[in-house]
C-alpha positions in Angstrom: 125.4 154.5 89.6 126.7 151.3 91.2 125.2 148.1 89.7 127.1 144.9 90.6 127.3 141.7 88.5 128.6 138.2 88.8 131.5 137.7 91.2 131.3 141.3 92.3 128.0 140.6 94.0 129.4 137.7 96.0 132.4 139.7 97.1 130.1 142.6 98.2 127.8 140.3 100.1 130.8 138.7 101.8 132.1 142.1 102.9 129.7 145.0 102.4 131.8 148.1 102.0 131.5 151.8 101.2 129.0 154.2 102.7 126.0 153.4 100.6 122.8 154.2 102.5 120.7 152.0 100.3 121.1 148.5 98.9 118.6 147.1 96.4 118.3 143.4 95.7 115.8 142.2 93.1 115.2 139.2 90.8 113.1 136.2 90.1 115.0 134.0 92.7 113.3 135.1 95.9 115.4 132.7 97.9 118.6 134.3 96.7 117.3 137.8 97.3 116.4 136.8 100.9 119.7 135.0 101.6 121.8 137.9 100.3 119.7 140.5 102.1 120.1 138.7 105.4 123.8 138.3 104.9 124.3 142.0 104.0 122.3 143.1 107.0 124.2 140.9 109.4 127.6 141.9 108.1 126.8 145.6 108.2 126.2 145.8 111.9 128.8 145.3 114.7 126.6 142.9 116.7 124.0 140.9 114.6 122.9 139.1 117.8 121.6 142.4 119.2 117.8 142.3 118.5 117.8 146.1 118.0 120.6 146.0 115.4 118.4 144.7 112.5 114.9 146.0 111.9 112.4 144.4 109.6 109.8 146.6 107.8 107.0 146.0 105.3 107.3 148.0 102.1 103.6 148.4 101.5 103.2 149.9 105.0 106.1 152.3 104.3 104.5 153.4 101.0 101.5 154.6 103.1 103.7 156.7 105.4 106.5 158.1 103.2 108.5 159.6 106.1 108.5 156.6 108.4 111.5 155.0 106.6 113.5 158.2 106.8 112.8 158.5 110.5 113.8 154.9 111.1 117.0 155.2 109.1 118.1 158.3 110.9 117.2 157.1 114.4 120.2 156.8 116.6 120.9 153.2 117.6 121.6 152.0 121.1 125.1 153.2 122.1 125.4 154.8 118.7 126.0 151.4 117.0 125.3 151.1 113.2 121.9 149.5 112.3 120.5 147.7 109.3 116.9 148.0 108.1 115.6 145.2 106.0 112.5 146.2 103.8 110.5 143.6 102.0 109.3 145.5 98.9 105.6 144.7 98.1 103.3 145.8 95.3 103.1 149.5 96.1 105.5 152.1 94.8 108.2 152.7 97.4 110.1 155.3 95.5 108.6 158.4 97.3 109.6 157.0 100.6 113.2 156.5 99.4 113.8 159.9 97.8 114.8 161.7 101.1 117.4 158.9 101.7 118.6 159.2 98.1 119.2 162.9 98.6 120.7 162.6 102.1 121.8 159.1 103.0 121.7 158.0 106.6 125.0 158.1 108.5 124.6 155.2 110.9 122.3 152.8 109.1 121.9 150.9 105.9 118.6 150.2 104.2 118.4 146.8 102.5 115.6 146.6 100.0 114.5 143.0 99.1 112.3 143.1 96.0 110.9 140.6 93.5 111.4 140.3 89.7 111.4 144.0 88.8 112.0 145.5 85.4 115.0 147.8 84.8 112.4 150.5 84.0 110.5 150.2 87.3 110.6 153.4 89.4 112.5 151.7 92.3 115.3 150.3 90.1 115.6 153.5 88.1 115.8 155.6 91.2 118.5 153.4 92.8 120.5 153.0 89.6 120.7 156.8 89.1 121.9 157.5 92.7 125.5 157.5 93.9 124.2 156.7 97.4 122.6 153.4 96.4 124.0 150.0 95.2 122.0 147.6 93.1 122.4 143.8 93.1 120.3 141.9 90.6 119.7 138.3 91.7 119.3 135.8 88.9 118.6 132.1 89.3 121.7 130.0 90.1 123.7 128.7 87.1 125.0 125.2 87.2 128.5 126.4 88.5 126.8 128.2 91.4 124.9 125.1 92.4 128.0 122.9 92.2 129.9 125.3 94.4 127.1 125.4 96.9 126.9 121.6 96.9 130.6 121.0 97.2 130.9 123.5 100.1 128.1 121.8 102.1 129.4 118.2 101.4 132.9 119.2 102.3 131.8 120.7 105.6 129.9 117.5 106.4 132.8 115.2 105.3 130.6 113.6 102.6 131.5 112.5 99.1 129.0 111.7 96.3 129.0 109.2 93.4 129.1 110.7 89.9 125.6 109.4 88.8 124.1 110.6 92.1 125.8 114.0 91.6 124.3 114.4 88.1 120.8 113.5 89.3 121.0 115.8 92.3 122.2 118.8 90.2 119.4 118.2 87.7 116.8 118.5 90.5 118.2 121.7 92.1 118.5 125.3 91.1 115.0 126.9 90.9 115.4 128.9 94.1 118.5 129.4 96.3 116.8 128.7 99.6 115.1 125.6 98.2 118.4 124.4 96.8 120.1 124.9 100.2 117.3 123.2 102.1 117.3 120.2 99.8 121.0 119.7 100.1 120.8 120.1 103.9 118.0 117.5 104.0 120.2 115.1 102.1 123.2 115.8 104.4 121.0 115.2 107.5 119.7 111.9 106.1 123.2 110.7 105.4 124.6 111.4 108.8 128.1 110.0 109.0 127.6 107.4 106.2 130.5 109.0 104.3 129.3 108.5 100.7 126.1 109.4 98.9 124.9 107.0 96.2 122.1 107.3 93.6 119.5 105.6 95.7 120.1 108.1 98.5 119.3 111.1 96.2 116.3 109.3 94.7 115.0 108.6 98.2 115.4 112.0 99.7 115.3 114.6 96.9 113.2 112.8 94.2 109.4 113.3 94.1 107.8 109.9 93.6 104.6 111.4 92.1 106.6 113.5 89.7 108.7 110.5 88.7 105.6 108.4 88.0 104.2 111.3 85.8 107.5 111.4 83.9 107.4 107.6 83.5 103.9 107.7 82.1 104.7 110.5 79.7 108.0 108.9 78.6 106.2 105.6 78.1 103.5 107.2 75.9 105.8 109.3 73.7 108.3 106.4 73.3 105.6 103.9 72.3 106.1 101.7 75.5 102.5 100.8 76.3 103.4 98.6 79.3 105.5 101.3 81.0 102.8 103.9 80.4 100.0 101.7 81.7 102.0 100.8 84.8 102.8 104.4 85.6 99.2 105.5 85.1 98.0 102.7 87.4 100.5 103.8 90.1 99.3 107.4 89.9 95.7 106.5 90.1 96.3 104.2 93.1 98.2 106.9 94.9 95.2 109.3 94.3 97.3 111.4 92.0 95.8 114.2 89.9 94.8 113.3 86.4 95.0 117.0 85.4 98.7 117.0 86.4 99.4 114.1 84.0 97.4 115.8 81.2 99.4 119.0 81.8 102.7 117.1 81.7 101.8 115.3 78.5 100.8 118.6 76.8 104.1 120.1 78.0 106.0 117.2 76.5 104.3 117.5 73.2 105.1 121.2 73.1 108.7 120.6 74.1 109.0 118.0 71.4 107.8 120.5 68.9 110.6 122.8 69.9 113.1 120.0 69.9 112.2 118.7 66.5 112.6 122.1 65.0 116.1 122.4 66.5 117.0 118.8 65.4 115.8 119.5 61.8 117.9 122.7 61.9 121.0 120.6 62.3 121.5 120.0 66.1 122.1 116.4 67.2 119.3 114.7 69.1 121.4 114.3 72.2 122.5 118.0 72.1 118.8 119.0 71.9 117.8 116.7 74.7 120.6 118.0 77.0 119.4 121.6 76.3 115.7 121.0 76.9 115.6 118.2 79.5 117.2 118.9 82.9 116.9 115.3 84.3 119.9 113.5 82.8 118.3 110.1 83.2 115.4 111.3 80.9 117.6 112.8 78.2 118.3 109.5 76.2 114.5 108.8 76.0 113.8 112.3 74.8 116.5 112.0 72.2 114.8 108.8 70.9 111.4 110.5 70.9 112.7 113.3 68.5 113.1 110.6 65.8 109.6 109.2 66.4 107.5 112.4 66.2 107.3 114.5 63.1 105.6 117.9 63.5 102.4 116.8 61.9 102.0 113.9 64.3 102.7 116.1 67.3 99.8 118.3 66.2 97.6 115.2 66.3 98.9 114.4 69.8 98.2 117.9 71.0 94.7 117.7 69.6 94.2 114.3 71.4 95.4 115.6 74.7 93.3 118.8 74.4 90.2 116.7 73.9 91.2 114.5 76.9 91.7 117.6 79.1 88.2 118.9 78.2 86.5 115.5 78.7 88.3 115.1 82.1 86.9 118.4 83.3 83.4 117.6 82.0 83.4 114.1 83.6 85.9 114.1 86.6 84.8 110.6 87.6 86.1 109.3 84.2 89.2 111.4 84.1 91.7 108.5 84.7 90.1 106.4 82.1 90.1 109.3 79.6 93.8 110.1 80.1 94.8 106.4 80.0 93.0 106.0 76.7 94.5 109.2 75.3 98.0 108.1 76.2 97.4 104.7 74.7 96.6 106.5 71.4 99.8 108.5 71.7 101.8 105.4 72.4 100.4 103.8 69.2 101.2 106.9 67.2 104.8 106.7 68.4 105.1 103.1 67.1 104.2 104.1 63.6 107.1 104.5 61.2 
């Protein structure tokens, strides 16, 4: 059994070694799975530019024809060159198609399996982990250190530097998916050109989502008791034909997050420590820390009830949805002002 972790995965992806006939990549970060699968395939063949060197197959189709993968893996490549077969694992059980290769690994090819967020007990993971002829690479979402390394590498290659506040904001907006993270950084780099230095306004202009920011402004205004800020943000969303249900959902999410934060704060954690743990966007953390002191659990239950009623009323009368959510957020802002 060969299961790699942490830095061992990066080293293997950079220089795939050994005679493993199968490589299984799986995890919730689909972008990272795809990126690593492509890198392993390209570095496992002598000429990745050769269109016949890397083959793409669909896992659900292979599950219907269990010998097709074996035939493809044992086919002799042009001029005897080593080949890579990338398989996108679908919803059907692929284990029966892999069993012949597990018993007798291919000599001149490597099969790279790219799967989603599988359990350790899934037939595919269990089969590969038990075999000496397979190597398993779990792909988890990037940690902050991973994102920082990726950012620094791309900025250095483009001769760009970044202000500290811009860096903190950018890092707070990245990380859900490796390909998305890379694309967002590339978009920012292309926007900057040869400007040399990235400032906060550049990140807000290119990476920030204006609608998402307005939703956050409305929610922060309501739960902080700032009626003017809340009303302004709601008016902006309504004018831009935003979705009232998205604002309702965000407000419900904030109330639930405050429930969690209040429990941690009452257990002894400082308000700022709780806010840093629960709120990714660093500019929003001080506001959340303040809200922890404004919202006892009993009042949060009242807020959740108010928002639940607004959600139902908005669905029943869509033409009145903006008025309903504005009135509900006004009630929440007034609750926040009580001492």
